[in-house]
N, C-alpha and C positions, 0 to 999 in steps of 0.2 A: 459874663461872655456872650458873644453873638457870632454866629455862623454866617460868613460872608458870602462862600461857595461852596459848594462839593465838584471835585471833577474826577471821573474814573481814569486810571492809569492803566491802559493797556500793553501788556509787554507785545513789542514787536521788532522783527528784523527787517519790515518793509516799510520804513518810515516814508520815504519819498511817495511810494505808490499809494500808501493811506491817505496823504495829503491830497493826490490826485482823486482817488476815490472819495472820500469826504467832501470833497471842494465840489462834486456834482451834487450834493446834497445842502449845499449853501454855506458850507463851514470855510473860513479863511484862517490861514495862519496867524498867529498872534505872539508865538515864542518858539524860537528853536535854537537848543544848545548842541545840537548834533546828537546826544544820546538821550534827549528829551526834545518833543516837539507838541505844541498844543496849539488844537484847532478852536475856533470860537465861531458862533454866528455873529455876523455882523448886526442883526437886529436885535439879539440878545446876547450882550457879551458874557453874561453868566454861564450861558448854554455852551460848555466847553467839554472837550476830551483829549487826554494827552496819549500820546504813543512814545513808548520807553524801551530803548534796547537793554540797557543796564543803567541803574542809579550809578553815578559816579562816585559818589561820597559814602555811601552807605552800603550796608551788607547785603540788604535784598531789595528787590523791586517792591514798593508799596501796591498794594491793590485800589487804594482810593487817595485822594488828597482833600483834606478839610481845610479851609482857608478861614482862620479866627480872627477876631479882633485883638485877644490877648493870648498869644502862645505860652507866655510864662505861666499864666493861670490854669491853662489847659493842662501843661505839663506837672504842675504842682496837684492839681485834682486828680490826675491819673497815678501818680506816685502815692498819693494819700490812699487811693483805692487799692495799690496793691497790683496795678495792671503791667502787663510785662512791657519794659521798655526797649524795643528792639535796637533803636539807634537813639543815642543822647541828644538833647536838646544843644543845638549849636547854631551859629551864625554861617550861611554858604555865601561863598564868594559872589553868586550871582543875586544876591539882595533878599534872600528870605532867611527867617529865623524858623528853624523845624525840628521837629523829633519824630520818629516813628513808635506806635503802640500797638499791640495786638490785642483785636477785639475778642469777643468771647467765642466766635466761631474759627478763631485762627486767621482771619484776613490783617493784613498790616495797612494799618492807615498812617499817613504821612499828615502829620497836623503842622501847619505853616501859619506864620504871618509875613507880610511884605515888611520890609524896614523902610 
């Protein structure tokens, strides 16, 4: 399994204001679903940050997103280890397959792959 990118998810009720603020640092909007917006550096597309008001299809907001090349293998590895699955593996309407798992410090990790 290979990690493709890691993106911090920042809880925000000021998504538009953050787009403008981080735009001053060179970030540009690359995704906006209303409840989550992702900004990226045009020079390095893997340098990203997401702002989220509330996850629309999950019980909690994740702290960080980890994109992998094989989300099913990641899910199997976490289940085999006995990790706490916070949100089950499923396909989302916006084109990702994902699940949430809690890390040893209690952070919620959104593990995903694009379909």
